[in-house]
C-alpha positions in Angstrom: 9.4 -15.4 -1.5 6.3 -16.7 -3.2 4.1 -14.2 -5.0 0.5 -14.9 -4.2 -1.6 -12.5 -6.3 -5.3 -12.8 -6.4 -5.3 -13.6 -10.1 -2.8 -16.4 -9.8 -2.9 -19.5 -7.6 0.2 -21.3 -6.5 0.5 -24.7 -4.9 2.2 -24.7 -1.5 5.5 -26.5 -0.9 9.0 -26.0 0.4 11.9 -25.1 -1.9 15.1 -26.8 -1.2 18.6 -26.0 -2.3 21.4 -28.6 -1.8 19.1 -30.4 0.7 18.5 -27.2 2.8 15.0 -25.7 2.9 14.9 -22.1 1.8 12.9 -20.0 4.3 9.9 -18.2 2.8 9.7 -14.5 3.2 6.8 -12.0 2.9 9.2 -9.3 1.5 12.4 -9.5 -0.5 14.8 -6.7 -1.4 16.0 -6.8 -5.0 18.2 -4.2 -6.7 17.3 -1.6 -4.0 13.5 -2.2 -4.3 11.4 -4.1 -1.8 9.1 -6.7 -3.3 6.1 -7.9 -1.3 4.4 -11.3 -1.4 1.0 -9.7 -2.1 2.3 -7.5 -4.9 1.7 -4.2 -3.1 4.2 -1.4 -2.7 3.7 -0.2 0.9 7.0 -1.5 2.1 8.9 -0.1 -0.9 7.4 3.3 -0.4 8.4 3.3 3.3 11.8 2.1 2.4 12.3 4.9 -0.2 11.2 7.6 2.3 13.7 6.2 4.8 16.4 6.3 2.2 15.5 10.0 1.5 15.8 10.8 5.2 19.1 9.0 5.4 20.5 11.2 2.6 19.0 14.2 4.5 20.8 13.3 7.7 24.1 12.9 5.8 23.7 16.4 4.3 22.1 18.1 7.3 25.3 20.2 7.8 24.6 21.9 4.5 20.8 21.9 4.5 20.5 23.3 8.0 23.2 26.0 7.5 21.5 29.4 7.4 24.4 30.8 5.4 23.6 28.6 2.5 21.1 30.1 0.0 17.7 28.4 0.0 17.8 28.0 -3.8 21.0 26.1 -3.5 19.5 23.9 -0.8 16.6 23.2 -3.1 19.0 22.3 -5.9 20.9 19.9 -3.6 17.5 18.3 -2.6 16.5 17.8 -6.2 19.9 16.3 -7.0 20.6 14.0 -4.0 17.5 13.4 -1.9 14.5 13.3 -4.2 16.1 10.7 -6.5 16.6 8.5 -3.5 12.9 8.8 -2.7 11.8 8.1 -6.2 14.1 5.2 -7.1 12.1 2.6 -8.9 9.0 4.8 -8.7 8.4 4.4 -12.5 7.1 0.9 -11.8 4.8 1.8 -8.9 1.0 1.5 -9.1 0.6 4.3 -6.6 -2.5 4.8 -4.5 -3.6 8.0 -2.8 -2.0 7.1 0.5 1.4 6.4 -1.1 1.5 9.8 -2.8 0.4 11.5 0.5 3.2 9.8 2.4 5.8 11.0 -0.1 4.4 14.5 -0.1 4.3 14.8 3.7 8.0 13.6 3.9 9.0 16.1 1.2 7.3 19.1 2.8 8.8 18.3 6.2 12.3 18.4 4.6 11.6 21.6 2.7 10.1 23.4 5.7 13.0 22.2 7.9 15.8 23.7 5.8 13.7 26.8 5.3 13.5 27.2 9.0 9.7 27.0 9.2 7.2 24.8 10.9 3.4 24.4 10.4 2.8 26.9 13.2 4.3 29.6 11.0 1.3 29.2 8.6 3.5 29.5 5.5 1.8 27.8 2.5 3.4 24.9 0.8 3.4 26.8 -2.5 5.4 29.6 -0.9 8.0 27.2 0.4 8.3 25.5 -3.0 8.8 28.8 -4.7 11.5 29.8 -2.3 13.6 26.6 -2.9 12.6 25.9 -6.5 11.2 22.4 -6.0 8.2 21.0 -7.9 5.7 18.7 -6.0 7.0 15.2 -5.7 3.7 13.7 -6.8 4.1 15.4 -10.2 7.7 14.2 -10.5 6.4 10.7 -9.6 3.9 10.8 -12.4 6.5 12.1 -14.8 8.8 9.1 -13.9 6.0 6.7 -14.6 5.0 8.3 -17.9 8.6 8.5 -19.0 9.0 4.8 -18.6 5.7 4.2 -20.3 7.1 6.2 -23.3 10.1 3.9 -23.4 7.9 0.9 -23.4 5.6 2.3 -26.1 8.5 2.9 -28.4 9.7 -0.7 -28.2 8.8 -3.2 -31.0 5.6 -5.1 -30.5 7.5 -8.4 -30.1 9.7 -6.9 -27.3 9.3 -8.9 -24.0 8.8 -5.7 -22.0 5.7 -4.8 -24.0 4.2 -8.3 -23.4 5.0 -8.1 -19.7 3.9 -4.6 -19.0 1.2 -3.5 -21.5 -0.5 -6.8 -22.4 -3.3 -7.7 -20.1 -4.4 -11.3 -19.3 -8.2 -11.3 -19.6 -9.0 -14.9 -19.1 -7.6 -15.2 -15.6 -10.2 -15.6 -12.8 -9.9 -12.8 -10.2 -10.5 -13.4 -6.5 -13.1 -11.7 -4.3 -12.9 -8.1 -3.4 -11.6 -5.1 -5.2 -9.0 -5.9 -7.8 -5.5 -4.7 -7.1 -4.4 -1.5 -8.8 -2.1 -2.3 -11.7 0.7 -0.3 -13.3 -1.1 0.1 -16.6 -4.2 1.4 -14.8 -2.0 4.0 -13.0 -0.7 5.1 -16.4 -4.2 5.4 -17.8 -5.1 7.6 -14.8 -2.0 9.7 -15.3 -2.8 10.2 -19.0 -6.4 11.2 -18.2 -5.4 13.6 -15.4 -2.7 15.3 -17.6 -4.9 15.2 -20.7 -2.2 13.5 -22.8 -2.7 11.0 -25.6 -0.6 7.9 -25.5 0.1 8.1 -29.2 2.4 11.1 -28.5 4.8 8.7 -26.8 5.9 7.4 -30.3 7.5 10.8 -30.8 10.3 11.0 -28.2 10.8 14.8 -28.4 7.0 15.6 -28.2 6.6 13.1 -25.4 9.4 14.8 -23.4 7.7 18.2 -23.8 4.3 16.7 -22.9 5.4 15.2 -19.6 7.9 17.9 -18.6 7.5 19.2 -15.0 9.3 22.5 -14.5 10.6 23.2 -11.0 8.9 26.0 -9.0 
């Protein structure tokens, strides 16, 4: 797979290995995450949602059993299903549509094992309170900020700081709206949560600042 970001130009050409041409792909799966040629995360988000539903089907005997308390179902969801949906999410530069896709999938799962449909007109907040599950968009933000804290506490010469936090300003961008980057997502999260990035240097204070209690 050749990454063709708007800020970087690559010359075309085939790649050969032992005389055999390696077929170029638009997507590539690496360590459970789906990487795209254009640098977007659409395929990875869809893959994570599918992984969550796979875990759901495997545990449907428990989650759909009316004899199992709803709080226990919620705990199982938080332990086994939501982590599958948020695997690798700390590195996502999420757009509004990505968050909406995750939220819709989560609420379908929660309503299902509560025995409700949208026709019952039960508010999402009521469902979450019954099962004790915080909104997945808040957990997604916490994942990203938690990873940001780890990066901030690394020494300035650490490769991860140079690769994640340092911006290249002298690269010519292509036409159109620039792609959303990870550090821009972090700045948005810090602004929305009214948190200063300097707190990240204190690990205990940072944990308290980004904590998201379950409903």
